[in-house]
C-alpha positions in Angstrom: 166.8 -106.5 -57.8 163.0 -106.3 -56.9 160.1 -108.8 -56.9 157.1 -108.7 -58.3 154.5 -110.4 -55.6 150.9 -111.8 -56.8 148.1 -112.6 -54.2 145.8 -114.8 -56.0 141.8 -116.1 -55.1 142.2 -118.8 -56.7 138.2 -118.8 -56.6 137.2 -116.0 -57.8 135.2 -115.8 -60.9 134.0 -119.5 -59.4 137.4 -121.3 -59.5 138.6 -118.5 -62.7 141.0 -117.5 -60.5 143.1 -120.7 -60.6 142.5 -120.6 -64.1 144.1 -117.5 -64.7 146.6 -117.8 -62.4 147.9 -121.0 -64.2 148.3 -118.6 -67.5 150.1 -116.1 -65.8 152.4 -118.1 -64.1 153.4 -120.2 -67.4 153.6 -116.7 -68.7 155.8 -115.5 -66.4 158.3 -118.2 -66.3 158.7 -118.3 -70.2 159.9 -114.6 -69.6 162.2 -115.1 -66.1 160.7 -112.4 -64.4 161.5 -112.9 -60.4 157.8 -113.2 -58.7 156.5 -115.1 -55.9 152.7 -115.6 -55.3 150.7 -116.1 -52.9 146.9 -117.8 -52.4 144.0 -116.1 -50.5 142.9 -119.0 -48.5 139.8 -117.3 -46.8 137.9 -114.0 -46.8 140.1 -111.1 -45.6 142.7 -113.2 -46.3 144.4 -110.6 -49.4 144.4 -107.7 -46.9 146.5 -109.5 -44.4 149.0 -110.9 -46.9 149.2 -107.8 -48.3 150.2 -105.8 -45.1 152.1 -108.8 -44.4 154.9 -108.3 -47.4 154.3 -104.3 -47.0 155.7 -105.1 -43.9 158.9 -107.7 -44.0 159.7 -107.0 -48.0 158.8 -103.0 -48.2 162.3 -102.4 -50.0 162.5 -105.7 -52.0 158.7 -105.1 -54.2 158.2 -103.8 -57.1 154.6 -104.2 -57.2 152.1 -106.2 -55.7 149.4 -107.8 -57.9 146.5 -108.7 -57.1 144.8 -112.5 -59.3 141.0 -111.9 -58.5 137.7 -109.9 -58.8 136.3 -106.5 -57.3 136.9 -108.1 -53.7 140.6 -109.0 -54.2 142.0 -105.8 -55.5 139.7 -103.7 -52.5 141.2 -106.5 -49.8 144.2 -106.2 -51.1 143.8 -102.2 -51.5 143.4 -102.4 -47.4 146.9 -104.0 -46.8 148.3 -102.2 -49.2 146.8 -98.6 -47.6 149.4 -98.7 -45.2 152.7 -98.6 -47.9 152.4 -96.2 -50.6 155.3 -96.4 -51.6 154.7 -99.9 -53.3 153.1 -100.0 -56.2 148.9 -102.3 -56.7 148.7 -104.0 -59.6 145.4 -105.9 -60.8 144.7 -109.2 -63.5 141.1 -109.5 -63.5 139.4 -113.1 -62.9 136.3 -112.4 -61.6 133.0 -111.8 -62.4 131.8 -107.7 -62.1 135.4 -106.5 -63.1 134.7 -103.0 -62.2 137.9 -101.6 -61.4 138.9 -102.8 -65.1 136.6 -100.3 -66.2 137.1 -98.1 -63.9 140.8 -98.1 -64.1 141.2 -99.2 -67.8 143.4 -102.3 -67.2 142.7 -104.2 -70.4 140.1 -107.0 -70.1 142.7 -110.0 -71.4 144.5 -111.3 -68.0 147.4 -112.0 -70.1 147.7 -108.0 -71.6 147.3 -106.7 -68.0 150.4 -109.1 -67.2 152.4 -107.9 -70.2 151.2 -104.2 -69.6 152.5 -103.9 -65.6 155.6 -106.2 -66.7 156.4 -103.9 -69.1 156.1 -100.8 -66.9 157.8 -102.0 -64.5 160.1 -99.3 -63.8 157.5 -96.5 -64.1 156.3 -94.6 -60.6 152.4 -96.2 -61.6 149.7 -93.6 -61.5 148.0 -91.8 -58.3 144.5 -92.5 -57.6 141.9 -91.4 -54.7 140.8 -94.5 -52.5 138.1 -93.8 -50.6 137.7 -94.5 -46.4 134.7 -94.8 -44.5 133.6 -96.4 -41.3 130.6 -97.9 -40.0 128.6 -97.9 -37.5 130.0 -100.7 -34.6 133.3 -101.2 -35.7 136.6 -99.2 -34.1 138.5 -99.7 -37.6 138.2 -97.5 -40.4 138.4 -99.7 -44.5 139.2 -98.2 -47.5 137.6 -99.0 -50.6 138.8 -98.1 -53.9 135.5 -97.9 -56.7 132.1 -97.7 -54.9 130.8 -97.5 -51.5 126.6 -98.4 -51.4 123.7 -98.0 -48.8 120.6 -100.1 -48.7 119.4 -101.7 -52.8 122.4 -102.1 -53.9 124.1 -103.3 -51.4 120.9 -105.9 -50.5 121.6 -107.2 -54.0 125.5 -107.6 -53.4 124.3 -109.4 -50.3 122.2 -111.3 -52.5 124.1 -111.9 -55.7 127.2 -113.2 -53.5 125.1 -115.9 -51.9 123.7 -117.2 -54.6 123.9 -120.5 -56.0 123.3 -119.0 -59.6 126.0 -117.3 -60.1 128.9 -119.8 -59.9 126.7 -121.0 -62.8 126.5 -118.1 -65.1 130.5 -117.3 -64.2 131.6 -120.7 -66.4 130.1 -119.2 -69.8 131.3 -115.6 -68.3 128.3 -114.0 -68.0 127.9 -113.5 -64.2 127.0 -110.7 -63.9 123.8 -111.3 -64.8 123.8 -112.6 -61.5 123.1 -109.4 -60.3 120.7 -108.0 -62.2 118.8 -111.5 -61.5 119.6 -110.9 -57.5 117.9 -106.9 -58.5 114.7 -108.9 -59.7 114.2 -111.2 -57.1 114.4 -108.0 -54.5 112.3 -105.8 -56.2 109.0 -106.0 -55.5 110.0 -106.6 -51.3 112.8 -104.4 -50.7 111.6 -101.8 -47.8 112.3 -98.0 -47.8 113.0 -95.5 -45.7 114.6 -92.1 -45.5 117.6 -90.9 -45.5 119.7 -88.0 -44.1 123.0 -86.8 -45.8 125.3 -84.7 -44.8 128.1 -83.7 -47.8 131.1 -81.2 -47.0 129.3 -79.7 -44.1 125.7 -79.4 -46.1 122.6 -81.4 -45.1 120.2 -83.3 -48.1 116.4 -84.7 -47.2 115.3 -87.9 -48.7 112.3 -89.6 -48.2 111.3 -93.2 -49.3 115.1 -93.8 -51.2 116.3 -96.7 -52.4 119.7 -96.4 -52.0 122.7 -93.9 -52.1 126.2 -94.7 -53.8 129.5 -93.3 -53.5 131.7 -93.5 -56.2 135.3 -92.9 -57.0 134.6 -93.9 -61.0 131.8 -94.7 -62.7 131.1 -98.1 -62.6 129.4 -100.5 -60.5 127.3 -103.8 -60.2 129.3 -105.5 -63.2 129.2 -102.8 -65.8 126.4 -100.2 -64.8 127.3 -96.5 -65.5 126.3 -95.2 -62.2 128.5 -92.0 -61.9 129.2 -90.9 -65.1 130.7 -88.5 -64.7 133.3 -89.7 -61.6 137.0 -89.1 -61.6 139.5 -91.6 -59.2 141.8 -88.2 -59.5 139.7 -85.3 -58.3 139.9 -85.5 -54.5 136.0 -85.8 -54.8 133.4 -88.6 -54.8 130.3 -89.0 -56.9 127.1 -89.6 -54.8 124.2 -91.1 -56.7 120.4 -91.1 -54.9 117.5 -93.1 -55.7 114.2 -92.2 -53.8 111.0 -91.1 -54.7 110.9 -93.9 -57.6 107.8 -96.4 -58.1 108.8 -100.5 -57.9 107.8 -101.0 -62.0 109.8 -97.1 -62.9 113.4 -98.9 -60.8 113.4 -101.7 -62.8 113.5 -99.4 -66.1 115.7 -96.9 -65.0 118.2 -100.1 -63.7 118.0 -101.0 -67.8 119.8 -97.1 -68.4 121.9 -97.2 -65.9 124.1 -99.3 -68.2 124.2 -96.7 -70.5 124.9 -94.1 -67.7 120.8 -92.0 -68.7 119.3 -92.4 -65.4 120.6 -88.9 -64.4 118.0 -87.8 -66.5 114.8 -88.8 -64.2 113.6 -86.9 -61.5 114.0 -88.7 -59.1 118.2 -89.7 -59.4 119.9 -86.8 -57.0 123.4 -85.9 -58.1 126.3 -84.6 -55.4 129.8 -84.5 -55.8 132.1 -84.0 -52.0 135.0 -85.4 -49.9 133.1 -86.3 -46.5 129.9 -87.9 -47.0 128.0 -88.9 -43.8 125.0 -91.4 -44.4 121.9 -92.0 -41.6 118.4 -93.4 -42.1 115.9 -93.9 -40.6 116.0 -97.2 -40.2 119.6 -99.3 -40.4 120.4 -100.5 -43.8 123.2 -102.7 -45.3 126.8 -100.7 -46.8 129.0 -102.8 -48.9 132.5 -101.7 -49.8 133.9 -102.6 -53.9 130.4 -105.4 -53.5 131.5 -106.3 -50.3 129.3 -106.0 -47.3 130.7 -104.5 -44.4 128.1 -103.0 -42.0 124.8 -101.0 -41.7 124.5 -97.4 -41.2 125.2 -94.5 -40.4 128.6 -94.6 -42.1 131.0 -91.9 -42.3 133.5 -91.6 -45.7 136.1 -89.6 -47.2 138.4 -89.3 -49.9 142.1 -90.3 -49.5 143.7 -87.8 -52.4 145.6 -89.4 -54.7 146.5 -91.8 -52.1 147.9 -95.5 -53.7 150.2 -95.5 -57.0 148.5 -98.5 -59.3 150.2 -99.2 -62.6 147.3 -99.4 -65.5 147.1 -97.0 -68.4 
């Protein structure tokens, strides 16, 4: 009989990961489900664990399930990309949980677990993921929800470093930390010019705030940055925010939660499978909210690369 393997980030959501896992463990034992669990101890440990599990127990694993936030599922995907025949599951236990929004995972951890257990015999659903390579790194990495360069990467960095985030997580409004970081950087962030190369076509933009490459609609804790993004269509949705005043940017961010920002002339949108982002000045890059380096960056779709246990 094949096992469910859980990779648990106990520190996700300022300790929410541990609380969620304790509930899941009780449910698993109550239902007498065969499983094994591993706990992350340092950054990128989930990726290492996933890769080791795939290499050592490939034919004995029903699914590898991430318990944590968007960073945790990102790491698990980076490990499981080498073993696409193993299904990937997710139980939300972070502060943003954009993966659960975009991939139709139940919000309740127990409901997410119940869905996985009920559908263990299914083959899962195949989705696209992104492959990316940044300046100065010899190896590629992967993302599942979105990749961003510029202002949103700087906001992600400040959010992850914020002491306030852990307190907001305790009262279940951790995404507000993102908004707070955004406002702090709004009046100090330096704009730059960006060149985009998308499927053989070149685009030039001046005074760019950020470029987001989206595999699904959501990022930043529920902002609908790419309303039409579809993680099965073989393309990314690219959003460029440029030539926008600082005050108007704040207003535009309010509309992003509803996907209404696309009506502004300063918002450019493209679709593509192979993208290169270059900038006059080096700017930060994040993948699923985790910093991975600086521009330039090369991104390409890995069409229906992994099978996820989602609705």
